[in-house]
N, C-alpha and C positions, 0 to 999 in steps of 0.2 A: 503493500500500499504506499502510495505517495502522499506526502503532506505539503500543503502549501503554507509555509511558515511566515509568509509575507515579510521576508527580511528586508525587502526594498523600503517598506513602510517603516520598519524599525529604524533603518539607517536615516530615511527623511526625518524622522522625530528626533534622533539623536543630533544630527546636524542643526536642525532648526532651534533646538534648545542649547546647543553648544555644551552638550553633556560630557564630562570628563570620565565619569566612572558608571558603568552599566553592570547589574547583576541580572544574569539570566537564570530562570527558574524552570525546569522541565520535569514532566512526570517520568516515571521509570522507563517507559517505552521509548521516550526520545532522549534520554540521557546519553546513549551511545553517540548521538549527533552533536552532543554539547561543544566539543573542541571544533567541529567543523562550523558551527554557528558562531562561536566566539571568534574564530579566524576571519569569518566573513565580515563580521561587524567591525573588528579591528582594522581589517584591510581597507574598509570603505569609509572610516570615520577616524577621528583622533582619539576616540574613547578606549580606555582600558577596560576589559570585560572580566568580571568575576563570575565563575560558574558556581551556582549553589548546588551542592551535591547531597544535601540533606532531603528529608521527607518534603512531599508536595501532596497535600490533600485538598487542593482547590485553590481558587483565588484569594480565600481568606486566610490561607496559610502562608503569611508573609515572613520571609527570612529576617532574622536580626543581623544585618550586615550595613556598613556605611557604603552607600552608593548614591549617585545623583538621581539614577533611573532604575526601575526595576520592571524587567519584561518577563510576563509568565505566559507559557504556552500550556495547552491541554490537549486531551485527545477528543473531547466531545464535539460532535458536529453542531453547527447551528441548525435548530429545528424551527421551521416556519410553517404556520398554519394558514 
């Protein structure tokens, strides 16, 4: 299965806000892609990326880390009715 992580949108947001440090938080299934995601962000911005490797139980599970921006990804598809 392919995921659209919208990395271009993340890069635009980082550049727009002049972000210096970014923390990325991924669910277990996406953690193997963490370094690939971090490298992409760092190569397209001036930001330093911190990979949160701890637990991730949803958007309310915010890591206790010093960063200018937190980007969280999940597995759930957007459901429209």
